[in-house]
C-alpha positions as CSV (number, residue, x, y, z in Angstrom):
1,M,-34.6,26.0,107.9
2,A,-34.3,25.5,104.2
3,D,-36.0,22.5,102.6
4,F,-33.5,20.8,100.3
5,S,-33.8,17.5,98.5
6,L,-32.2,16.2,95.4
7,T,-35.1,16.3,93.0
8,T,-35.6,14.5,89.7
9,L,-38.5,15.5,87.4
10,F,-40.1,13.0,85.0
11,V,-42.5,14.6,82.5
12,V,-44.5,12.0,80.7
13,P,-44.9,12.9,77.0
14,V,-48.4,13.6,75.7
15,G,-48.2,10.5,73.4
16,Q,-47.4,8.0,76.2
17,T,-50.6,6.4,77.4
18,E,-49.2,3.3,79.0
19,L,-46.0,2.0,80.7
20,P,-43.6,-0.1,78.7
21,S,-44.3,-3.8,79.0
22,S,-41.0,-5.2,77.8
23,G,-37.3,-4.3,77.7
24,S,-35.2,-2.6,80.4
25,T,-34.1,0.9,81.1
26,Q,-31.7,1.0,78.2
27,D,-34.6,0.2,75.8
28,L,-36.7,3.3,76.7
29,T,-37.3,5.6,73.8
30,P,-36.6,9.4,74.3
31,G,-39.1,10.7,76.9
32,Q,-40.7,7.3,77.7
33,V,-41.2,6.8,81.4
34,G,-41.2,3.3,83.1
35,F,-41.2,1.7,86.5
36,F,-38.6,-1.1,87.1
37,S,-37.9,-3.7,89.7
38,P,-34.5,-4.5,91.3
39,T,-33.8,-6.8,88.3
40,Y,-34.8,-4.0,85.9
41,A,-38.0,-5.8,84.8
42,N,-41.0,-3.6,84.0
43,I,-43.6,-3.1,86.7
44,Q,-47.1,-2.4,85.3
45,V,-48.0,0.2,87.9
46,A,-50.7,1.8,85.7
47,Q,-52.4,-1.6,85.3
48,G,-52.5,-2.1,89.1
49,E,-49.4,-4.1,89.7
50,P,-48.4,-3.2,93.3
51,V,-44.9,-1.7,93.7
52,A,-45.1,-3.0,97.3
53,N,-44.5,-6.5,95.9
54,Y,-40.8,-5.6,95.4
55,P,-38.1,-4.7,97.8
56,Y,-37.7,-1.5,95.9
57,F,-38.3,0.0,92.5
58,Y,-36.9,2.7,90.1
59,V,-38.5,5.3,87.9
60,A,-36.6,5.8,84.7
61,Q,-37.0,7.9,81.5
62,G,-35.3,7.6,78.1
63,R,-33.0,10.4,77.0
64,R,-32.4,11.9,73.5
65,N,-28.8,12.5,74.2
66,T,-27.2,9.2,75.5
67,Y,-23.6,10.2,75.0
68,L,-21.7,9.4,78.2
69,Q,-25.0,9.0,80.1
70,G,-27.7,6.3,80.2
71,S,-31.4,6.8,80.9
72,K,-32.5,9.3,83.6
73,R,-33.3,7.3,86.7
74,S,-34.4,7.7,90.3
75,D,-32.7,6.2,93.3
76,K,-34.1,3.1,95.0
77,I,-37.7,3.6,96.3
78,S,-39.4,1.2,98.7
79,V,-43.0,1.1,99.8
80,K,-42.7,-2.4,101.4
81,R,-45.4,-2.8,104.0
82,T,-46.4,-5.3,106.6
83,V,-49.7,-6.8,105.7
84,G,-52.5,-5.1,107.5
85,Q,-50.4,-2.1,108.7
86,P,-51.3,1.3,107.4
87,E,-47.9,2.9,108.0
88,F,-44.6,2.3,106.1
89,N,-42.4,-0.1,108.1
90,S,-38.7,-0.3,108.6
91,N,-38.2,-1.8,105.1
92,A,-39.6,1.4,103.4
93,N,-37.7,4.6,102.8
94,I,-40.5,6.8,101.7
95,T,-41.1,9.8,104.0
96,E,-43.8,11.6,101.9
97,L,-46.1,10.5,99.1
98,Y,-48.8,12.6,97.5
99,S,-50.4,13.6,94.3
100,V,-51.9,16.9,93.1
101,K,-54.6,17.1,90.4
102,G,-54.0,19.8,87.9
103,C,-56.5,22.7,87.4
104,A,-56.3,25.5,84.9
105,T,-58.7,27.7,86.8
106,A,-57.4,30.7,88.7
107,L,-60.0,32.4,90.8
108,N,-60.1,36.1,91.6
109,Q,-61.1,37.3,95.0
110,I,-64.7,38.5,95.5
111,T,-65.7,40.5,98.5
112,E,-69.3,41.6,99.4
113,V,-69.9,44.6,101.6
114,D,-73.3,44.8,103.3
115,G,-74.9,45.3,106.7
116,W,-74.6,49.1,106.4
117,N,-75.0,51.0,109.6
118,V,-74.8,54.6,108.4
119,Q,-77.0,57.6,109.2
120,C,-78.0,60.4,106.8
121,G,-75.2,62.9,106.0
122,E,-72.6,60.8,107.9
123,V,-69.0,60.9,106.6
124,V,-68.0,57.3,105.6
125,T,-64.6,56.0,104.3
126,L,-63.9,52.8,102.4
127,T,-60.3,51.6,102.4
128,L,-58.9,48.8,100.1
129,R,-55.5,47.2,100.6
130,A,-54.3,44.9,97.8
131,H,-51.4,42.5,97.9
132,S,-49.6,40.4,95.3
133,S,-45.9,39.5,94.7
134,Y,-45.6,42.4,92.2
135,I,-47.8,44.9,94.1
136,D,-45.8,44.5,97.3
137,T,-42.6,45.5,95.5
138,L,-44.2,48.8,94.7
139,Y,-46.1,49.7,97.9
140,F,-45.3,49.2,101.6
141,N,-48.0,47.1,103.1
142,G,-49.7,46.7,99.7
143,F,-51.6,49.1,97.4
144,T,-53.7,51.0,100.0
145,R,-56.1,53.7,99.0
146,S,-59.3,55.2,100.5
147,V,-62.3,57.0,99.3
148,T,-64.6,59.2,101.5
149,V,-68.1,60.1,100.8
150,N,-70.9,62.0,102.6
151,A,-73.9,59.7,103.0
152,P,-77.0,61.0,101.2
153,C,-79.1,63.5,103.1
154,C,-82.4,62.6,104.7
155,E,-85.6,63.5,102.9
156,C,-87.4,66.6,104.2
157,G,-88.9,65.7,107.6
158,G,-87.0,62.5,107.7
159,D,-85.5,61.1,110.9
160,P,-81.7,61.7,110.9
161,C,-81.2,58.8,113.2
162,T,-82.5,56.2,110.7
163,D,-80.2,54.4,108.3
164,V,-79.3,55.9,105.0
165,D,-80.5,55.1,101.5
166,V,-78.1,52.1,101.0
167,P,-78.3,51.8,97.2
168,A,-77.6,55.6,96.8
169,L,-74.6,55.3,99.3
170,I,-73.2,52.4,97.3
171,D,-73.6,54.3,94.0
172,Q,-71.6,57.2,95.6
173,F,-68.8,54.9,96.6
174,I,-68.7,53.3,93.1
175,A,-68.5,56.7,91.4
176,K,-65.6,57.7,93.7
177,L,-63.8,54.3,93.3
178,E,-63.9,54.6,89.5
179,Q,-62.5,58.1,89.3
180,Q,-58.9,58.4,87.9
181,A,-56.5,61.3,87.8
182,P,-54.9,62.0,84.4
183,G,-51.3,61.2,83.7
184,N,-48.9,58.3,84.3
185,N,-47.7,59.2,87.7
186,P,-47.7,56.1,89.9
187,D,-49.8,58.0,92.5
188,N,-52.5,58.2,89.8
189,I,-53.0,54.5,89.5
190,S,-56.8,54.0,90.0
191,F,-58.7,51.3,91.7
192,N,-59.9,50.3,88.2
193,T,-56.5,48.8,87.6
194,F,-57.0,46.1,90.2
195,Y,-60.8,45.9,90.9
196,T,-64.3,46.0,89.4
197,F,-67.2,47.3,91.4
198,E,-70.9,46.5,91.3
199,R,-74.0,47.1,93.3
200,V,-76.3,44.2,93.8
201,G,-79.8,44.9,95.2
202,D,-82.1,48.0,95.3
203,D,-83.1,48.2,99.0
204,A,-81.5,48.3,102.5
205,T,-80.0,44.9,101.9
206,A,-78.1,46.0,98.8
207,K,-74.4,44.9,98.6
208,L,-71.3,46.4,97.2
209,V,-69.5,43.6,95.3
210,I,-65.8,44.1,94.8
211,T,-64.0,41.7,92.4
212,G,-60.2,41.5,92.0
213,K,-58.9,41.5,88.5
214,P,-56.3,39.0,87.2
215,V,-52.8,40.4,87.6
216,T,-50.9,41.1,84.5
217,K,-48.9,38.1,83.4
218,Y,-45.2,38.4,83.4
219,G,-43.3,38.4,80.1
220,Q,-41.9,35.0,78.9
221,P,-38.4,35.5,77.4
222,C,-37.2,32.9,75.0
223,D,-33.9,32.6,76.9
224,V,-33.8,29.0,78.3
225,A,-31.4,30.2,81.1
226,A,-34.0,32.6,82.4
227,D,-36.5,31.6,85.1
228,P,-39.5,33.7,84.0
229,F,-42.5,31.7,85.3
230,E,-44.3,33.1,88.3
231,F,-48.0,33.1,88.5
232,D,-49.1,36.2,90.5
233,K,-52.4,36.4,92.3
234,M,-54.0,39.3,94.1
235,R,-55.7,39.3,97.5
236,F,-57.2,42.3,99.3
237,E,-58.7,43.5,102.5
238,T,-61.7,45.9,102.7
239,F,-62.6,48.3,105.6
240,V,-65.6,50.6,105.8
241,Y,-65.6,53.0,108.8
242,A,-67.1,56.2,110.0
243,G,-65.2,59.5,109.5
244,P,-62.6,60.6,107.1
245,A,-59.6,58.5,105.9
246,T,-57.1,58.2,108.7
247,T,-53.4,58.6,108.6
248,A,-52.9,56.6,111.7
249,D,-50.8,53.4,111.9
250,F,-52.0,50.9,109.3
251,I,-52.8,48.3,111.9
252,V,-54.6,50.7,114.3
253,A,-56.7,52.0,111.3
254,D,-58.2,48.6,110.9
255,N,-59.9,49.0,114.3
256,C,-61.8,52.1,113.5
257,D,-65.6,52.5,113.8
258,I,-66.6,49.8,111.3
259,V,-70.0,50.6,109.8
260,A,-70.4,47.8,107.2
261,V,-69.5,44.1,107.0
262,A,-67.0,43.0,104.4
263,T,-67.2,39.2,103.6
264,K,-64.9,37.3,101.3
265,V,-67.1,35.0,99.3
266,Q,-64.4,33.8,97.0
267,E,-60.7,33.6,97.7
268,S,-58.1,34.1,94.9
269,S,-56.2,31.0,94.0
270,F,-53.4,29.7,91.8
271,P,-53.8,27.3,88.8
272,R,-52.1,24.0,89.3
273,G,-50.1,21.8,86.8
274,T,-50.1,24.2,83.9
275,S,-47.6,23.6,81.1
276,D,-45.8,26.9,82.1
277,E,-45.3,25.6,85.6
278,I,-44.0,22.2,84.6
279,A,-41.7,23.7,82.0
280,Q,-40.2,25.9,84.8
281,L,-39.7,22.8,86.9
282,E,-37.7,21.3,84.0
283,K,-35.3,24.2,84.3
284,N,-35.2,24.3,88.1
285,Y,-34.2,20.6,88.4
286,Y,-32.2,20.3,85.2
287,S,-28.7,20.3,86.9
288,Y,-29.7,17.4,89.3
289,Q,-30.4,15.0,86.5
290,A,-28.0,15.7,83.6
291,G,-24.8,13.6,83.5
292,Y,-22.7,16.6,82.3
293,L,-23.1,20.1,80.9
294,K,-25.3,20.9,83.9
295,S,-25.5,24.7,83.4
296,L,-28.2,26.2,81.3
297,L,-26.7,28.8,78.9
298,R,-28.2,31.4,76.7
299,M,-26.6,30.0,73.6
300,K,-28.9,27.0,72.9
301,G,-26.1,25.1,71.2
302,F,-24.4,24.6,74.5
303,N,-27.5,22.9,76.1
304,Q,-27.3,19.6,74.4
305,N,-28.5,17.8,77.5
306,F,-31.5,19.9,78.2
307,E,-34.7,18.2,77.1
308,S,-38.3,19.4,77.5
309,H,-41.2,17.0,77.2
310,V,-43.8,19.6,78.1
311,T,-46.6,20.3,75.6
312,H,-47.9,23.8,75.7
313,G,-51.5,24.2,76.9
314,V,-51.6,20.8,78.5
315,I,-52.6,20.4,82.2
316,Y,-50.6,17.9,84.2
317,D,-51.3,15.9,87.4
318,T,-48.3,15.3,89.5
319,I,-47.1,12.6,91.9
320,T,-44.4,13.5,94.4
321,I,-42.4,10.9,96.3
322,R,-39.7,11.9,98.9
323,F,-37.5,9.2,100.3
324,N,-34.3,8.5,102.1
325,E,-31.3,6.5,101.0
326,L,-32.4,2.8,101.1
327,D,-29.3,1.2,102.5
328,K,-26.6,3.1,104.4
329,S,-24.4,0.0,104.5
330,A,-23.8,0.5,100.7
331,Y,-21.7,3.6,101.5
332,Q,-18.1,3.7,102.5
333,W,-17.0,4.3,106.0
334,G,-16.8,7.9,107.0
335,D,-18.9,10.8,108.2
336,Y,-22.4,9.9,107.1
337,I,-24.8,12.6,106.2
338,M,-28.4,11.5,105.5
339,Q,-29.4,12.8,102.1
340,D,-33.0,12.4,100.9
341,S,-34.3,12.6,97.4
342,T,-37.5,13.6,95.7
343,I,-39.1,12.5,92.4
344,I,-41.9,14.4,90.7
345,I,-43.8,12.7,88.0
346,A,-45.9,15.0,85.8
347,I,-48.5,13.2,83.7
348,P,-50.9,14.7,81.2
349,Q,-54.4,14.6,82.7
350,G,-56.5,11.6,81.6
351,D,-57.0,7.9,82.3
352,F,-53.2,7.1,82.4
353,A,-52.7,9.8,85.1
354,D,-55.7,8.6,87.1
355,N,-54.5,5.0,87.0
356,L,-51.0,5.9,88.1
357,I,-52.3,8.0,91.0
358,T,-54.6,5.2,92.1
359,S,-52.0,2.5,92.0
360,L,-49.0,4.5,93.3
361,V,-50.6,7.0,95.7
362,T,-54.1,5.8,96.7
363,N,-53.1,2.1,97.2
364,N,-50.1,3.0,99.2
365,I,-52.0,5.4,101.6
366,G,-50.6,8.6,100.1
367,V,-52.4,11.9,100.2
368,E,-54.4,13.2,97.2
369,Y,-54.8,16.9,96.8
370,G,-56.8,19.0,94.5
371,A,-59.8,16.7,93.8
372,I,-61.9,19.8,93.3
373,C,-61.1,22.2,90.5
374,P,-63.0,25.4,91.3
375,T,-65.0,27.4,88.8
376,T,-65.4,31.2,89.0
377,S,-68.5,32.1,90.9
378,T,-70.1,35.1,92.6
379,T,-71.1,32.9,95.5
380,T,-69.1,31.1,98.1
381,T,-66.7,28.7,96.3
382,Q,-65.1,25.6,97.7
383,L,-61.4,25.6,97.0
384,P,-59.3,22.5,96.6
385,G,-57.6,21.0,99.6
């Protein structure tokens, strides 16, 4: 079932470091964001004033174009609680409350292959299967390729039943993996397009380290009516098995005679709260929050109501609140369809964002995601929750 909610996005401008302390919604300057009580008085949320003190509150933002429309405003939101109760009570209309800390880091997958159980002269195959949004439009079941090598021969008089020279075997695989046929035929795409390969260690415990490369970033057209932002990441599976490459069913092939252990030591991940991402949200939710001229057109002169408060290169923390209509009795008689709403507040990272998250999310028992911003590592990395 589709998840649909009327969504309003509030992007706090980089220059705003505190909430307004006076005036009402009509006094907001273009881009300025504020929290307001039922009487349209300012609520100093970032300074710790509890929104639960009020029956409900609004979030509002000043517009540049005020012709036939006032400030951009949310519907009524209530976090009213019974003292000592951890859950929202019947006076509240919030159904979901959470924040996400922004993070510019995008990790690439790293897989280590070790635990080799290969005898001298044995035929061994390594298969890699890569997936991403773009790759999966080109290849059924991902970009799947295999390389097959003959394990190094035993030394004269050596026992053929003993394990092979592991570093030499890994070097053979790397040499094969880095080969590329000439020409631009799609079948000639080499592993080097998507991976880097490295041997770590010089004895029987040596590892083949396979690292995914960042996927090429999509072009960003200047057309405001386009929706170009999509961050693509690559993930891949690794199989090492005895015998030549199989043409069997792609699932059955995964259950062949596995002769080495492939371990993911770092998962690929998406960045969070980038300026490109928030700018795309401004386009996605534009029609919900403009009083008129709701369509984005390629001729910029027709988009007088479209406003962007995103600053390129800035990382944003976000607060998301989903809530139902506060009072059904305010609506006229008739078939009543419950319609929920969502607001997303994007705040440039810093003390102002931290204070808003603490006061609005933490103090109202919301969920906080992304406390850990991972850094690229060749060892096991803890990813954000």
